[in-house]
C-alpha positions in Angstrom: -15.5 25.4 -6.9 -12.3 25.9 -4.9 -14.4 25.9 -1.6 -15.1 22.2 -1.9 -11.8 20.9 -0.5 -8.2 21.8 -0.4 -7.3 19.2 -2.9 -9.6 20.8 -5.6 -7.6 21.1 -8.8 -6.8 24.3 -10.6 -7.2 23.3 -14.2 -6.4 26.7 -15.7 -2.7 26.3 -15.7 -1.9 22.9 -17.2 1.6 23.9 -18.2 3.0 24.4 -14.8 6.3 22.4 -14.2 5.1 19.8 -11.8 7.4 16.9 -12.6 10.6 18.5 -11.2 9.1 17.9 -7.8 9.2 14.1 -8.4 13.0 14.1 -8.8 13.9 14.5 -5.1 11.4 11.8 -4.2 13.0 9.4 -6.8 16.5 10.2 -5.4 15.3 9.4 -1.9 13.8 6.1 -3.0 17.0 5.2 -4.8 19.2 6.1 -1.8 17.1 4.0 0.6 17.1 1.2 -2.0 20.9 1.1 -2.1 21.3 1.4 1.7 18.8 -1.4 2.4 21.2 -3.9 0.7 24.0 -3.1 3.2 21.8 -3.0 6.3 21.2 -6.2 8.3 22.8 -8.7 10.6 25.1 -10.1 7.9 27.4 -7.3 7.0 27.9 -6.3 3.3 30.4 -3.6 2.7 29.7 -0.9 0.1 32.5 -2.2 -2.1 31.1 -5.7 -2.0 27.6 -4.4 -2.7 28.6 -2.3 -5.7 30.7 -5.1 -7.1 28.1 -7.8 -6.7 25.4 -5.7 -8.3 27.7 -4.6 -11.1 28.8 -8.2 -11.8 25.2 -9.1 -12.8 25.3 -6.5 -15.6 28.9 -6.2 -16.6 31.4 -8.9 -17.4 35.1 -8.9 -16.4 34.6 -7.8 -12.8 36.9 -9.8 -10.5 35.1 -11.8 -7.9 36.6 -11.2 -4.5 33.6 -11.8 -2.3 32.2 -15.0 -0.7 29.3 -16.8 -2.2 27.3 -16.0 0.9 27.4 -12.3 0.0 25.8 -13.0 -3.3 23.1 -15.2 -1.7 22.3 -12.6 0.9 22.0 -9.8 -1.7 20.0 -11.5 -4.4 18.1 -14.3 -2.5 17.3 -12.6 0.8 17.5 -8.8 0.6 16.5 -8.1 -3.0 13.1 -9.9 -2.8 12.4 -8.2 0.5 13.4 -4.7 -0.8 11.2 -5.1 -3.9 8.3 -6.4 -1.8 8.5 -3.4 0.6 8.5 -1.0 -2.4 5.5 -2.7 -4.0 3.5 -2.9 -0.8 4.2 0.7 0.2 3.5 2.0 -3.3 0.3 0.0 -3.6 -1.2 1.0 -0.3 -0.3 4.7 -0.7 -1.7 4.8 -4.3 -4.9 3.2 -3.3 -5.2 5.6 -0.4 -4.7 8.6 -2.6 -7.3 7.4 -5.1 -9.9 6.7 -2.4 -9.3 10.0 -0.6 -10.1 11.9 -3.8 -13.0 9.7 -4.8 -14.6 9.9 -1.4 -13.5 13.5 -0.8 -12.6 12.5 2.8 -9.1 12.8 4.4 -9.8 9.8 6.8 -10.2 7.3 4.0 -7.6 4.5 3.7 -7.3 1.5 1.4 -9.2 -0.8 3.8 -12.3 1.5 3.8 -14.3 -1.2 1.8 -13.1 -4.1 3.9 -10.2 -5.4 1.7 -7.8 -5.7 4.6 -10.3 -7.4 6.9 -11.2 -9.9 4.1 -7.6 -10.6 3.3 -6.9 -11.2 7.0 -9.8 -13.6 7.2 -8.6 -15.5 4.2 -5.1 -15.8 5.6 -6.3 -16.8 9.1 -8.5 -19.5 7.6 -5.6 -20.8 5.5 -3.3 -20.9 8.6 -6.0 -22.6 10.6 -6.2 -25.4 8.0 -2.4 -25.6 7.7 -2.2 -24.4 4.1 1.2 -23.7 2.6 2.6 -20.2 2.3 1.4 -20.0 -1.3 -2.1 -21.1 -0.1 -2.1 -18.5 2.6 -1.3 -15.8 0.1 -3.9 -17.0 -2.4 -6.6 -17.2 0.3 -5.7 -13.7 1.5 -6.0 -12.3 -2.0 -9.3 -14.0 -2.6 -10.6 -12.9 0.8 -9.8 -9.3 0.0 -11.6 -9.5 -3.3 -14.6 -11.2 -1.7 -15.0 -8.6 1.0 -14.9 -5.7 -1.5 -17.3 -7.5 -3.8 -19.8 -8.0 -1.0 -19.4 -4.3 0.0 -20.0 -3.1 -3.5 -22.9 -5.5 -4.1 -24.7 -4.4 -0.9 -24.1 -0.7 -1.7 -25.8 -1.1 -5.1 -29.0 -2.3 -3.3 -29.1 0.9 -1.1 -31.1 3.6 -2.9 -29.8 6.6 -1.0 -26.4 8.4 -1.2 -24.1 6.0 -3.2 -20.9 7.2 -1.5 -22.4 6.9 2.0 -23.8 3.5 1.1 -20.3 2.4 0.1 -18.7 3.6 3.3 -21.5 2.0 5.5 -21.3 -1.2 3.6 -17.6 -1.3 4.0 -17.8 -0.7 7.7 -20.3 -3.6 8.1 -18.4 -6.0 5.9 -15.1 -5.1 7.6 -16.6 -5.7 11.0 -18.1 -9.0 9.9 -14.8 -10.3 8.6 -13.0 -9.0 11.7 -15.4 -10.9 13.8 -14.7 -14.0 11.7 -10.9 -13.5 12.3 -11.6 -13.3 16.1 -13.6 -16.5 15.9 -10.8 -18.4 14.2 -8.3 -17.0 16.7 -10.5 -18.2 19.5 -10.8 -21.8 18.3 -7.2 -22.0 17.0 -4.5 -24.0 18.7 -3.0 -21.6 21.2 0.5 -23.2 20.9 0.7 -23.4 17.2 -1.9 -21.8 15.0 -2.8 -18.8 17.2 0.7 -17.3 17.3 1.1 -17.8 13.5 -2.3 -16.0 12.9 -1.4 -13.2 15.3 2.0 -12.6 13.8 0.7 -12.6 10.2 -2.0 -10.0 11.2 0.7 -7.7 12.5 2.5 -7.6 9.2 5.9 -8.7 8.2 8.2 -9.2 5.1 10.5 -11.6 6.9 9.7 -14.6 4.8 9.4 -12.9 1.4 10.8 -14.9 -1.6 11.2 -14.1 -5.3 8.0 -16.1 -6.0 6.0 -13.9 -3.7 7.2 -10.8 -5.5 6.3 -12.3 -8.9 2.8 -13.1 -7.6 2.1 -9.6 -6.3 3.7 -7.5 -8.9 1.1 -8.2 -11.7 -2.1 -7.0 -9.9 -0.2 -4.1 -8.2 1.2 -2.8 -11.5 -2.1 -3.3 -13.3 -3.9 -1.3 -10.7 -1.3 1.5 -10.7 -1.2 1.8 -14.5 -5.0 1.9 -14.8 -5.2 4.6 -12.1 -2.5 6.6 -13.8 -4.4 6.5 -17.1 -7.4 7.8 -15.2 -5.5 10.6 -13.4 -7.4 13.5 -15.0 -10.7 11.9 -14.3 -9.6 11.6 -10.7 -9.0 15.3 -10.7 -12.5 16.0 -11.9 -14.3 13.6 -9.5 -12.3 15.1 -6.6 -14.1 18.4 -7.3 -17.5 16.7 -6.7 -19.8 14.2 -8.4 -22.1 16.9 -9.8 -19.2 18.8 -11.5 -17.9 15.5 -12.9 -21.3 14.6 -14.4 -21.6 18.1 -15.9 -18.3 17.5 -17.6 -19.7 14.3 -19.2 -18.0 11.7 -16.9 -19.8 8.5 -16.2 -19.1 8.7 -12.4 -20.6 5.3 -11.6 -18.3 3.5 -14.1 -15.3 5.6 -12.9 -16.0 4.7 -9.3 -16.2 1.0 -10.2 -12.9 1.1 -12.1 -11.2 2.9 -9.2 -12.6 0.4 -6.7 -11.4 -2.5 -8.8 -7.9 -1.1 -9.2 -7.5 -0.2 -5.5 -8.9 -3.6 -4.4 -6.4 -5.5 -6.7 -3.5 -3.5 -5.2 -4.6 -3.7 -1.6 -5.4 -7.4 -1.7 -2.1 -8.2 -3.5 -0.1 -6.1 -1.0 -1.8 -7.5 2.1 -1.5 -11.1 0.8 2.3 -11.0 0.9 2.9 -8.6 3.8 0.0 -9.1 6.3 -2.0 -6.2 7.7 -0.1 -2.9 7.6 -2.0 0.2 8.6 -1.5 3.9 8.3 0.6 3.8 5.1 -2.4 4.4 2.8 -3.8 7.0 5.2 -0.7 9.1 5.9 1.5 8.9 2.8 -1.1 10.5 0.4 -1.4 13.5 2.8 2.4 13.8 2.8 2.5 13.6 -1.0 -0.2 16.2 -1.3 1.8 18.5 1.0 4.9 18.2 -1.2 3.5 18.2 -4.8 0.0 19.5 -4.5 -3.4 17.9 -5.3 -3.1 17.3 -9.0 -3.4 13.6 -9.6 -1.1 13.9 -12.6 1.8 14.3 -10.2 0.1 13.1 -6.9 -0.1 9.5 -8.0 3.6 9.2 -9.0 4.5 11.0 -5.8 2.4 8.6 -3.7 4.1 5.7 -5.4 7.6 7.0 -4.8 6.9 8.1 -1.2 5.0 5.0 -0.3 7.8 2.8 -1.6 10.5 4.7 0.2 8.5 4.9 3.4 7.7 1.2 3.5 11.3 0.3 2.7 12.6 2.6 5.5 10.1 1.1 8.0 11.2 -2.4 7.0 14.8 -1.5 7.5 13.9 -0.2 11.0 12.0 -3.4 11.7 15.1 -5.4 11.0 17.6 -3.2 12.9 15.9 -1.7 16.0 15.8 -4.9 18.1 17.3 -8.3 18.3 13.9 -9.7 17.3 12.3 -8.3 14.2 9.5 -5.8 15.0 6.2 -6.4 13.1 5.6 -3.7 10.5 2.1 -2.9 11.6 3.4 -1.8 15.0 6.0 0.5 13.5 3.7 2.1 10.9 1.2 2.9 13.7 3.9 4.3 16.0 5.2 6.6 13.2 1.8 7.3 11.5 -0.3 8.3 14.5 1.9 11.2 15.6 2.3 12.4 12.1 -1.4 12.3 11.4 -2.1 14.1 14.7 0.3 16.8 13.5 -1.7 17.1 10.3 -5.0 17.4 12.2 -3.6 20.0 14.7 -1.9 22.1 11.9 -4.8 23.8 10.2 -2.6 24.9 7.3 -2.7 21.4 5.9 -6.3 20.7 6.9 -9.1 20.0 4.4 -11.8 22.6 4.2 
């Protein structure tokens, strides 16, 4: 059974202390979370930051800072920080779940066309001059529509169900990508085309508290459901036949996993745009650190994904005078790291 893949689970030692491995990851996330408030073009000193945050929870703290500092911390940087954590955690968790379900290290959250569908929905909304809320809603609906089409087509294919899902996802993703290209081709090159192009490259520059509230419900719902199914993910990662022998309804489990991952991916993409490599690379890094057991792999993916996306967003704000799109940075960082994983056979999947 251990020859299936390197992420196969050893279920004979359920009492091993896994959770201590999550503590350093939590500390890293907290550290980057605090530093992100102080980073930016408007300087906020550590004393001002601590005082402003403490003043929200404790009374009697003397106010010595300007009102601008409080506005920057709570109205500008806090929504962006929370959005970065949510997006990174959602994409990495979806990637980890899909990699186990498909038993394939090259699987990412957009394998079933969710990102392409969300991109099409957003491009269509920008073309018709929708508001920011309308763009996000259309992106979310587009992601759900693409995965629904993928899943519906795969059910009509009588051969290998997993292969049918992948092939259907490739076809639907290509179809929606072509639709995006068509919209970009007919869009106004001086107004709509730059907006569509910038959105597709990914950014958190215009995030507000309302955006975070819109995305947090589907993302947390998907995470909680996947965490409740963590032991079933361990079983299905060993193979569909083994899972069926243990009494699991694999078809129902796959459907629930797809729904959860689609909700998280569509919600994340709707507020951030298309950001690649997070859901592909971070689950590998989490597996290297904590092992393949989904009981600890899912929380590790959440913490690592949130910390990584937050760090990348900080770099996007600081590396140049103009903000760098997140999709560019995640590719520049993710591709070399993934090449290292492929070349280093010690972390390869058998």
